[in-house]
Biotite code that builds the C-alpha atoms (Angstrom):
import biotite.structure as struc

atoms = struc.array([
    struc.Atom([55.557, -5.931, 32.976], chain_id="A", res_id=1, res_name="MET", atom_name="CA", element="C"),
    struc.Atom([55.577, -3.466, 36.321], chain_id="A", res_id=2, res_name="ASP", atom_name="CA", element="C"),
    struc.Atom([52.266, -3.723, 38.560], chain_id="A", res_id=3, res_name="PRO", atom_name="CA", element="C"),
    struc.Atom([51.495, 0.292, 38.011], chain_id="A", res_id=4, res_name="TYR", atom_name="CA", element="C"),
    struc.Atom([49.901, 3.027, 35.720], chain_id="A", res_id=5, res_name="VAL", atom_name="CA", element="C"),
    struc.Atom([49.729, 6.162, 37.226], chain_id="A", res_id=6, res_name="VAL", atom_name="CA", element="C"),
    struc.Atom([47.266, 9.367, 35.025], chain_id="A", res_id=7, res_name="VAL", atom_name="CA", element="C"),
    struc.Atom([48.600, 12.240, 35.985], chain_id="A", res_id=8, res_name="ARG", atom_name="CA", element="C"),
    struc.Atom([47.200, 15.970, 34.656], chain_id="A", res_id=9, res_name="SER", atom_name="CA", element="C"),
    struc.Atom([48.909, 18.397, 32.387], chain_id="A", res_id=10, res_name="ILE", atom_name="CA", element="C"),
    struc.Atom([49.356, 21.743, 34.208], chain_id="A", res_id=11, res_name="ASN", atom_name="CA", element="C"),
    struc.Atom([47.432, 24.013, 32.040], chain_id="A", res_id=12, res_name="GLY", atom_name="CA", element="C"),
    struc.Atom([45.811, 21.579, 29.613], chain_id="A", res_id=13, res_name="GLU", atom_name="CA", element="C"),
    struc.Atom([42.025, 20.719, 30.113], chain_id="A", res_id=14, res_name="HIS", atom_name="CA", element="C"),
    struc.Atom([42.061, 17.551, 28.935], chain_id="A", res_id=15, res_name="PHE", atom_name="CA", element="C"),
    struc.Atom([45.754, 15.942, 28.561], chain_id="A", res_id=16, res_name="THR", atom_name="CA", element="C"),
    struc.Atom([46.519, 13.629, 30.395], chain_id="A", res_id=17, res_name="GLN", atom_name="CA", element="C"),
    struc.Atom([49.909, 11.825, 30.570], chain_id="A", res_id=18, res_name="GLU", atom_name="CA", element="C"),
    struc.Atom([49.757, 8.213, 30.667], chain_id="A", res_id=19, res_name="ILE", atom_name="CA", element="C"),
    struc.Atom([52.839, 6.341, 32.503], chain_id="A", res_id=20, res_name="THR", atom_name="CA", element="C"),
    struc.Atom([53.188, 2.262, 32.870], chain_id="A", res_id=21, res_name="SER", atom_name="CA", element="C"),
    struc.Atom([56.900, 1.040, 33.102], chain_id="A", res_id=22, res_name="GLY", atom_name="CA", element="C"),
    struc.Atom([59.150, 2.810, 31.020], chain_id="A", res_id=23, res_name="ARG", atom_name="CA", element="C"),
    struc.Atom([55.775, 3.537, 28.217], chain_id="A", res_id=24, res_name="HIS", atom_name="CA", element="C"),
    struc.Atom([54.909, 7.031, 28.351], chain_id="A", res_id=25, res_name="ARG", atom_name="CA", element="C"),
    struc.Atom([51.899, 7.856, 26.191], chain_id="A", res_id=26, res_name="LEU", atom_name="CA", element="C"),
    struc.Atom([49.062, 11.033, 26.425], chain_id="A", res_id=27, res_name="PHE", atom_name="CA", element="C"),
    struc.Atom([45.230, 11.266, 25.990], chain_id="A", res_id=28, res_name="SER", atom_name="CA", element="C"),
    struc.Atom([43.241, 13.872, 25.069], chain_id="A", res_id=29, res_name="ASP", atom_name="CA", element="C"),
    struc.Atom([40.499, 14.991, 22.979], chain_id="A", res_id=30, res_name="LYS", atom_name="CA", element="C"),
    struc.Atom([40.411, 16.691, 19.888], chain_id="A", res_id=31, res_name="LEU", atom_name="CA", element="C"),
    struc.Atom([40.364, 19.554, 19.203], chain_id="A", res_id=32, res_name="GLU", atom_name="CA", element="C"),
    struc.Atom([36.391, 20.038, 17.908], chain_id="A", res_id=33, res_name="SER", atom_name="CA", element="C"),
    struc.Atom([36.405, 18.889, 22.046], chain_id="A", res_id=34, res_name="PHE", atom_name="CA", element="C"),
    struc.Atom([37.832, 21.365, 23.520], chain_id="A", res_id=35, res_name="GLY", atom_name="CA", element="C"),
    struc.Atom([41.676, 19.407, 23.869], chain_id="A", res_id=36, res_name="GLY", atom_name="CA", element="C"),
    struc.Atom([44.316, 19.430, 22.535], chain_id="A", res_id=37, res_name="ALA", atom_name="CA", element="C"),
    struc.Atom([45.191, 16.406, 20.259], chain_id="A", res_id=38, res_name="ASP", atom_name="CA", element="C"),
    struc.Atom([48.007, 15.680, 21.809], chain_id="A", res_id=39, res_name="LYS", atom_name="CA", element="C"),
    struc.Atom([47.022, 11.743, 22.002], chain_id="A", res_id=40, res_name="GLY", atom_name="CA", element="C"),
    struc.Atom([43.757, 9.041, 21.397], chain_id="A", res_id=41, res_name="PRO", atom_name="CA", element="C"),
    struc.Atom([41.490, 10.041, 23.197], chain_id="A", res_id=42, res_name="GLY", atom_name="CA", element="C"),
    struc.Atom([40.104, 7.529, 26.278], chain_id="A", res_id=43, res_name="PRO", atom_name="CA", element="C"),
    struc.Atom([37.510, 5.752, 24.106], chain_id="A", res_id=44, res_name="TYR", atom_name="CA", element="C"),
    struc.Atom([40.919, 4.820, 21.928], chain_id="A", res_id=45, res_name="GLY", atom_name="CA", element="C"),
    struc.Atom([42.889, 3.368, 24.184], chain_id="A", res_id=46, res_name="TYR", atom_name="CA", element="C"),
    struc.Atom([39.623, 1.359, 25.608], chain_id="A", res_id=47, res_name="LEU", atom_name="CA", element="C"),
    struc.Atom([39.016, 0.176, 22.263], chain_id="A", res_id=48, res_name="LEU", atom_name="CA", element="C"),
    struc.Atom([42.983, -0.828, 21.359], chain_id="A", res_id=49, res_name="ALA", atom_name="CA", element="C"),
    struc.Atom([43.344, -2.388, 24.671], chain_id="A", res_id=50, res_name="ALA", atom_name="CA", element="C"),
    struc.Atom([40.041, -4.600, 23.946], chain_id="A", res_id=51, res_name="LEU", atom_name="CA", element="C"),
    struc.Atom([41.584, -5.440, 20.634], chain_id="A", res_id=52, res_name="GLY", atom_name="CA", element="C"),
    struc.Atom([45.222, -6.718, 21.935], chain_id="A", res_id=53, res_name="SER", atom_name="CA", element="C"),
])
């Protein structure tokens, strides 16, 4: 496992974040009803997944 994680904003998106961990690429976003584009789980979804893994 690579010892780094990079999180960056996506231009033109209000809440979408691109998360890179080694060779893996994920997206985090808010639901459309909260102003996001729903392109991926929200921060709490990732937090709960991390706790469960």
